[in-house]
Steps between C-alpha positions, in 0.01 A plus 500: 500500500579858418228611257515881484743759646449880562801698597762756411696427184865498618682352198402435138750328249487259211477214746198612690395721792552544868197612701523616862188370670480609862875497537557160327656494154344274246687425181294381206598431141286701253445514125611808301134599453455506882814703558374759253154511670629554853547848639839661576712401799386624827125489416243243624392233276313173482638182328305174461728214567548127452730302727668202336647242752767258379732265672782762509323832504197698564445756218262798492375645180315821473260651251345840453158342409302185596456413143884476449522271806228286353685482179818405688303215669372377160844513353658314789245232485636393158756228518853603442405866588645613834449836670812662348393407153138610564643833625705529183195452295318776695799721464491466120117492452199634678243249611259605222790452242559143640131431466490631142802296406347187646173556331671557162723202546801729467789279610757743328382784728521282809825363398642855475511515885852465624556146650178367342574263218282386220398165652409664841319772308297233324433330826395821662270580207332149509456496887363855515274461207267283696475745786278805553726791360289759694753469777751672273263815477262600222410221266712529185329588181642272238378509137629297218466802261707743697688511831469128553652206321527423123632777277585729787741235663642412150571861423662535844712194432600657161604826658701330765671291229599837339672599819237697691450405865160348604406821684581716190305263279193493722511882543509550115227240438279641775523846365317406180136368446448125494584337173379170342841388365860506585595683187255785593646519843862517364399763240338718752 
């Protein structure tokens, strides 16, 4: 199997990358985070890869970091989550954000990923919750009085109900000190 590639970056688009490795071009699908992390065209780079073999295709997925590849492996191990959906999750959220959402039990955040419905998000959360989340990067800090569940999530849900996006709501809530009630979060 192809586990890692080092070569010249020839193409980079929303679908992935093309690396020239010793005269052979390897096309790998990549997340948006990986695309941002890679150097400009014509420069040498390294991508960590995962090859997925199916009946009808052999697909190569590339990642800028080993942690992202490990997160991809953990996501694809969940039933009903294939490589394309796992890549969509990693394009929307960083591995530590996925870990934090799982630790919080934040189905709404997971379901905000394009192509990931609420039921699959619930399954993803349940199956990943029993695993070691260190594969997603630094262990998430989740407290019930602030950036974790409880009032924070209820305040975020209230703000999204008022028309703010999840990202806007989280940015606003994270910019204030932890509060002990939903009302205080909204007031701030």
